[in-house]
C-alpha atoms as a printed R data frame, in Angstrom:
    type eleno elety resid chain resno       x      y       z
1   ATOM     1    CA   UNK     A     1 104.957 71.573 -48.868
2   ATOM     2    CA   UNK     A     2 103.780 75.154 -48.113
3   ATOM     3    CA   UNK     A     3 104.023 76.119 -44.626
4   ATOM     4    CA   UNK     A     4 100.735 76.016 -42.779
5   ATOM     5    CA   UNK     A     5  99.122 79.061 -41.341
6   ATOM     6    CA   UNK     A     6  99.832 80.187 -38.021
7   ATOM     7    CA   UNK     A     7  97.587 81.633 -34.906
8   ATOM     8    CA   UNK     A     8  99.383 84.573 -33.943
9   ATOM     9    CA   UNK     A     9  99.490 85.370 -30.197
10  ATOM    10    CA   UNK     A    10 101.004 87.244 -27.076
11  ATOM    11    CA   UNK     A    11 101.375 85.746 -23.971
12  ATOM    12    CA   UNK     A    12 102.358 86.775 -20.240
13  ATOM    13    CA   UNK     A    13 104.714 84.771 -18.381
14  ATOM    14    CA   UNK     A    14 104.337 85.634 -14.609
15  ATOM    15    CA   UNK     A    15 106.116 83.762 -12.165
16  ATOM    16    CA   UNK     A    16 105.821 83.291  -8.337
17  ATOM    17    CA   UNK     A    17 107.788 81.316  -6.204
18  ATOM    18    CA   UNK     A    18 108.712 79.040  -8.981
19  ATOM    19    CA   UNK     A    19 105.188 78.339 -10.419
20  ATOM    20    CA   UNK     A    20 103.541 79.601 -13.608
21  ATOM    21    CA   UNK     A    21 100.419 81.926 -13.785
22  ATOM    22    CA   UNK     A    22  97.683 80.275 -16.077
23  ATOM    23    CA   UNK     A    23  94.006 80.443 -16.622
24  ATOM    24    CA   UNK     A    24  91.645 78.235 -17.991
25  ATOM    25    CA   UNK     A    25  88.580 79.578 -19.899
26  ATOM    26    CA   UNK     A    26  84.945 78.616 -19.160
27  ATOM    27    CA   UNK     A    27  84.323 75.639 -20.926
28  ATOM    28    CA   UNK     A    28  87.722 74.038 -21.479
29  ATOM    29    CA   UNK     A    29  89.938 71.517 -19.527
30  ATOM    30    CA   UNK     A    30  93.286 72.759 -20.073
31  ATOM    31    CA   UNK     A    31  95.076 75.748 -18.617
32  ATOM    32    CA   UNK     A    32  96.513 78.357 -21.059
33  ATOM    33    CA   UNK     A    33  98.940 81.153 -20.292
34  ATOM    34    CA   UNK     A    34  97.298 84.587 -20.058
35  ATOM    35    CA   UNK     A    35  97.213 86.510 -23.047
36  ATOM    36    CA   UNK     A    36  95.392 86.375 -26.674
37  ATOM    37    CA   UNK     A    37  95.505 87.333 -30.352
38  ATOM    38    CA   UNK     A    38  96.475 90.598 -31.725
39  ATOM    39    CA   UNK     A    39  94.054 93.248 -33.119
40  ATOM    40    CA   UNK     A    40  94.864 94.730 -36.538
41  ATOM    41    CA   UNK     A    41  97.463 97.380 -36.502
42  ATOM    42    CA   UNK     A    42  98.560 96.592 -32.582
43  ATOM    43    CA   UNK     A    43 101.919 95.805 -31.602
44  ATOM    44    CA   UNK     A    44 103.161 93.080 -29.442
45  ATOM    45    CA   UNK     A    45 102.764 95.405 -25.991
46  ATOM    46    CA   UNK     A    46  99.555 96.666 -26.845
47  ATOM    47    CA   UNK     A    47  98.276 93.141 -27.222
48  ATOM    48    CA   UNK     A    48  99.580 92.377 -23.652
49  ATOM    49    CA   UNK     A    49  98.154 94.929 -21.772
50  ATOM    50    CA   UNK     A    50  94.973 94.805 -23.675
51  ATOM    51    CA   UNK     A    51  94.643 90.708 -22.927
52  ATOM    52    CA   UNK     A    52  95.922 90.502 -19.678
53  ATOM    53    CA   UNK     A    53  93.511 93.603 -18.756
54  ATOM    54    CA   UNK     A    54  90.611 91.505 -20.447
55  ATOM    55    CA   UNK     A    55  91.471 88.151 -18.791
56  ATOM    56    CA   UNK     A    56  92.798 89.230 -15.395
57  ATOM    57    CA   UNK     A    57  91.509 92.623 -14.454
58  ATOM    58    CA   UNK     A    58  95.182 93.911 -13.970
59  ATOM    59    CA   UNK     A    59  97.436 96.392 -15.765
60  ATOM    60    CA   UNK     A    60 100.504 95.322 -17.377
61  ATOM    61    CA   UNK     A    61 103.373 97.924 -17.035
62  ATOM    62    CA   UNK     A    62 104.731 98.043 -20.991
63  ATOM    63    CA   UNK     A    63 108.199 99.575 -20.059
64  ATOM    64    CA   UNK     A    64 108.905 96.351 -18.020
65  ATOM    65    CA   UNK     A    65 108.140 94.083 -20.424
66  ATOM    66    CA   UNK     A    66 111.045 91.827 -21.683
67  ATOM    67    CA   UNK     A    67 111.043 88.908 -23.675
68  ATOM    68    CA   UNK     A    68 110.805 85.269 -22.810
69  ATOM    69    CA   UNK     A    69 110.815 83.523 -26.273
70  ATOM    70    CA   UNK     A    70 108.918 83.022 -29.331
71  ATOM    71    CA   UNK     A    71 107.328 79.274 -29.449
72  ATOM    72    CA   UNK     A    72 105.811 77.279 -32.048
73  ATOM    73    CA   UNK     A    73 103.564 73.870 -31.577
74  ATOM    74    CA   UNK     A    74 100.473 72.868 -33.214
75  ATOM    75    CA   UNK     A    75  96.811 74.170 -32.101
76  ATOM    76    CA   UNK     A    76  95.343 72.800 -29.184
77  ATOM    77    CA   UNK     A    77  92.001 70.544 -30.298
78  ATOM    78    CA   UNK     A    78  92.922 71.019 -33.836
79  ATOM    79    CA   UNK     A    79  93.941 68.460 -36.620
80  ATOM    80    CA   UNK     A    80  94.390 70.475 -39.670
81  ATOM    81    CA   UNK     A    81  97.688 71.420 -39.287
82  ATOM    82    CA   UNK     A    82  97.244 74.954 -37.764
83  ATOM    83    CA   UNK     A    83  99.959 76.430 -35.692
84  ATOM    84    CA   UNK     A    84  99.951 78.679 -33.033
85  ATOM    85    CA   UNK     A    85 103.535 81.629 -32.673
86  ATOM    86    CA   UNK     A    86 103.177 82.757 -29.410
87  ATOM    87    CA   UNK     A    87 105.425 85.509 -28.361
88  ATOM    88    CA   UNK     A    88 105.851 85.749 -24.654
89  ATOM    89    CA   UNK     A    89 106.686 88.547 -22.404
90  ATOM    90    CA   UNK     A    90 107.513 88.914 -18.807
91  ATOM    91    CA   UNK     A    91 106.151 92.483 -17.010
92  ATOM    92    CA   UNK     A    92 105.471 94.060 -13.626
93  ATOM    93    CA   UNK     A    93 101.689 94.629 -13.070
94  ATOM    94    CA   UNK     A    94  99.205 96.627 -10.878
95  ATOM    95    CA   UNK     A    95  95.958 95.248  -9.388
96  ATOM    96    CA   UNK     A    96  95.058 92.033  -8.039
97  ATOM    97    CA   UNK     A    97  94.454 88.935 -10.448
98  ATOM    98    CA   UNK     A    98  91.013 88.477 -10.914
99  ATOM    99    CA   UNK     A    99  89.474 85.660 -13.712
100 ATOM   100    CA   UNK     A   100  87.527 88.196 -15.706
101 ATOM   101    CA   UNK     A   101  85.133 87.742 -19.091
102 ATOM   102    CA   UNK     A   102  85.904 84.300 -20.661
103 ATOM   103    CA   UNK     A   103  88.584 83.114 -17.490
104 ATOM   104    CA   UNK     A   104  87.115 80.426 -15.343
105 ATOM   105    CA   UNK     A   105  89.736 80.181 -13.121
106 ATOM   106    CA   UNK     A   106  93.318 80.705 -12.611
107 ATOM   107    CA   UNK     A   107  96.166 78.464 -10.907
108 ATOM   108    CA   UNK     A   108  99.917 79.011 -10.270
109 ATOM   109    CA   UNK     A   109 101.374 75.612 -11.907
110 ATOM   110    CA   UNK     A   110 104.589 73.613 -11.967
111 ATOM   111    CA   UNK     A   111 106.347 71.041 -14.767
112 ATOM   112    CA   UNK     A   112 104.697 68.134 -12.595
113 ATOM   113    CA   UNK     A   113 101.134 69.984 -14.342
114 ATOM   114    CA   UNK     A   114 102.031 70.006 -17.510
115 ATOM   115    CA   UNK     A   115  99.268 67.155 -18.226
116 ATOM   116    CA   UNK     A   116  96.980 70.129 -17.586
117 ATOM   117    CA   UNK     A   117  98.026 72.676 -20.077
118 ATOM   118    CA   UNK     A   118  98.355 72.940 -23.711
119 ATOM   119    CA   UNK     A   119 101.403 71.934 -26.033
120 ATOM   120    CA   UNK     A   120 101.981 75.232 -26.584
121 ATOM   121    CA   UNK     A   121 102.233 75.590 -22.735
122 ATOM   122    CA   UNK     A   122 104.592 72.614 -22.152
123 ATOM   123    CA   UNK     A   123 106.909 74.417 -24.514
124 ATOM   124    CA   UNK     A   124 107.372 77.336 -22.014
125 ATOM   125    CA   UNK     A   125 107.279 75.555 -19.070
126 ATOM   126    CA   UNK     A   126 109.901 73.383 -20.394
127 ATOM   127    CA   UNK     A   127 111.885 76.377 -21.414
128 ATOM   128    CA   UNK     A   128 111.373 77.823 -18.328
129 ATOM   129    CA   UNK     A   129 112.349 74.905 -16.064
130 ATOM   130    CA   UNK     A   130 115.386 74.762 -18.380
131 ATOM   131    CA   UNK     A   131 116.153 78.326 -17.019
132 ATOM   132    CA   UNK     A   132 115.755 77.137 -13.927
133 ATOM   133    CA   UNK     A   133 112.797 79.461 -13.139
134 ATOM   134    CA   UNK     A   134 110.194 76.644 -12.968
135 ATOM   135    CA   UNK     A   135 109.935 74.232 -10.284
136 ATOM   136    CA   UNK     A   136 109.471 70.521 -10.739
């Protein structure tokens, strides 16, 4: 059996007071980590800077980026075996977090909010909780 294709995504893990910043797109119910798919030829950090700026109108400092990990889970809302591979980074930013473009709202979530996020985000939340970074 061949490995199913995957969607390559880069995400920003931004924690404040034990809560994780998540964003919800217009027309969607679930929250996701800010970020998105890389464009051809983009590095992880170029994708991170571009996507977070497009979604939240802030500027990521690529020099401050640190890897959180790579996570893989079934793509949300699909039943064709498609996987999402999401590479996550922390990084500092400048500017005020403002929902922009496709983002309808942002919220600061804890582990108890895991029913409001995708399967992928639940994996990241469990990882952060295990490290003592995300509150119950």
